[in-house]
C-alpha positions as a printed Julia matrix, in Angstrom:
153×3 Matrix{Float64}:
   0.02  -0.02   -0.18
   1.4    3.5    -1.0
   2.31   5.91    2.02
  -0.73   8.28    2.25
   0.5   11.98    2.41
  -0.69  14.0     5.6
  -1.12  17.1     3.75
  -1.13  18.4    -0.02
  -0.06  21.61   -1.65
  -1.88  23.22   -4.73
  -0.05  21.41   -7.38
  -0.53  17.85   -5.51
  -4.16  19.2    -5.37
  -4.5   19.7    -9.19
  -2.78  16.31  -10.41
  -5.75  14.85   -8.32
  -8.59  16.87   -9.75
  -9.96  17.03  -13.49
  -9.93  20.88  -13.34
  -7.43  22.91  -14.98
  -5.59  26.13  -14.42
  -7.24  28.6   -12.02
 -10.35  26.19  -12.0
  -8.25  24.05   -9.48
  -9.4   26.39   -6.39
  -7.58  24.8    -3.63
  -4.29  25.78   -2.13
  -3.99  22.82    0.48
  -5.07  19.86    1.97
  -4.24  20.51    5.82
  -5.25  17.37    7.03
  -7.51  14.15    6.17
  -8.62  10.94    7.25
 -10.93   8.01    5.87
 -14.01  10.01    7.11
 -13.14  13.72    6.3
 -11.09  16.5     4.82
  -9.94  19.76    5.53
  -8.32  22.12    2.96
  -7.65  25.44    2.67
  -7.95  28.38   -0.2
  -7.16  31.91   -0.81
  -8.37  32.1    -4.52
 -11.71  33.71   -3.26
  -9.85  37.2    -3.37
  -8.17  36.42   -6.72
  -9.77  39.25   -9.25
  -9.29  36.48  -11.83
 -11.01  33.86  -10.03
 -13.09  31.91  -13.06
 -16.17  31.72  -10.65
 -16.25  35.51  -10.28
 -18.95  37.55  -12.23
 -19.42  41.33  -12.78
 -20.85  41.74   -9.07
 -17.89  39.93   -7.47
 -17.71  36.4    -6.13
 -21.31  34.99   -4.74
 -21.16  33.0    -1.93
 -22.84  30.19   -3.76
 -19.18  29.68   -4.9
 -18.52  28.02   -1.69
 -20.06  24.97   -2.86
 -17.47  24.59   -5.6
 -15.02  24.81   -3.04
 -16.55  22.34   -0.98
 -17.31  19.65   -3.95
 -13.6   20.09   -4.72
 -12.73  19.13   -1.31
 -14.97  15.96   -1.87
 -13.33  15.38   -4.92
  -9.87  15.3    -3.36
 -10.79  13.18   -0.59
 -12.42  10.58   -3.02
  -8.96  10.6    -5.02
  -7.04  10.19   -1.67
  -9.13   7.23   -0.66
  -8.56   5.57   -4.22
  -5.05   4.79   -2.66
  -3.24   5.27   -5.81
  -5.47   4.04   -8.17
  -7.32   6.14  -10.8
 -10.1    7.96   -9.01
 -13.45   7.75  -10.39
 -15.42  10.68  -12.21
 -18.24  11.83   -9.54
 -21.27  14.04  -10.28
 -22.75  16.57   -7.74
 -26.43  15.29   -7.77
 -28.07  16.78   -4.78
 -27.56  19.35   -2.56
 -29.67  19.75    0.75
 -29.85  22.1     3.69
 -27.58  24.56    2.03
 -27.15  27.62    4.19
 -25.12  30.61    2.85
 -24.0   33.18    5.82
 -22.51  35.6     3.67
 -23.32  37.3     0.1
 -19.95  37.46   -1.33
 -16.31  35.77   -0.89
 -14.2   38.27   -2.58
 -14.68  40.43    0.37
 -13.62  38.36    3.17
  -9.98  38.46    4.26
  -9.18  35.51    5.71
  -8.63  32.21    3.94
 -11.54  29.81    3.08
 -11.46  26.72    5.4
 -13.34  23.86    3.74
 -14.3   20.87    5.88
 -16.05  17.76    4.0
 -17.36  14.89    6.68
 -18.35  11.79    4.72
 -21.32  10.41    6.31
 -22.26   7.65    3.94
 -20.61   5.9     1.03
 -20.9    2.82   -1.39
 -19.89   1.95   -4.47
 -22.16   4.16   -6.39
 -22.35   7.52   -4.2
 -21.15   9.42   -1.44
 -22.83  11.98    0.97
 -20.76  14.69    2.49
 -21.6   17.56    5.29
 -19.74  20.47    3.83
 -18.78  23.38    6.21
 -17.08  26.44    4.61
 -15.76  29.45    7.21
 -13.65  32.34    6.9
 -11.68  33.06   10.3
 -14.26  32.28   12.85
 -17.07  33.59   10.2
 -19.45  31.13    9.1
 -19.65  31.06    5.15
 -21.51  27.84    3.95
 -23.15  24.53    5.34
 -24.67  22.07    3.21
 -25.2   18.15    2.61
 -24.0   17.04   -0.95
 -24.3   13.96   -2.61
 -21.92  13.07   -5.22
 -23.09  10.14   -7.76
 -19.8    8.19   -9.03
 -19.25   7.13  -12.49
 -19.37   3.15  -12.66
 -15.78   1.95  -13.19
 -16.66   0.18  -16.3
 -17.91   3.46  -18.03
 -14.46   4.86  -17.27
 -12.87   6.5   -20.29
  -9.23   5.8   -20.95
  -7.07   8.39  -22.52
């Protein structure tokens, strides 16, 4: 079994995600276990953030930060094997505590706790904060693409 890194930097995260360039939003994985991951990001303050619109970066963008945390967690759990593609299928109990992300001075802290998982899907509780300020909380369901439908390059 390959050794499992405790933390990851931005480049290592981007190698695990299908997102390219600026769309890889996470800067680091601070800690993770079989059941949870804690990531950090500063890209919400970047004027070139690809989620940013004319009025700034809406707080709903925090859901993408959470989804990327979930995806990194799934890839880390694959233990070196190819991660399966996943699709955000449902979001429940979504609570936004701010209107915009680009005005937050502190880094975003992304916490995703896997509460249920099987071979077809995973359900996570998401929490995003900036310093001690709550930003987003939600329950998100990811449907995993069947292994036999994975595309090979």
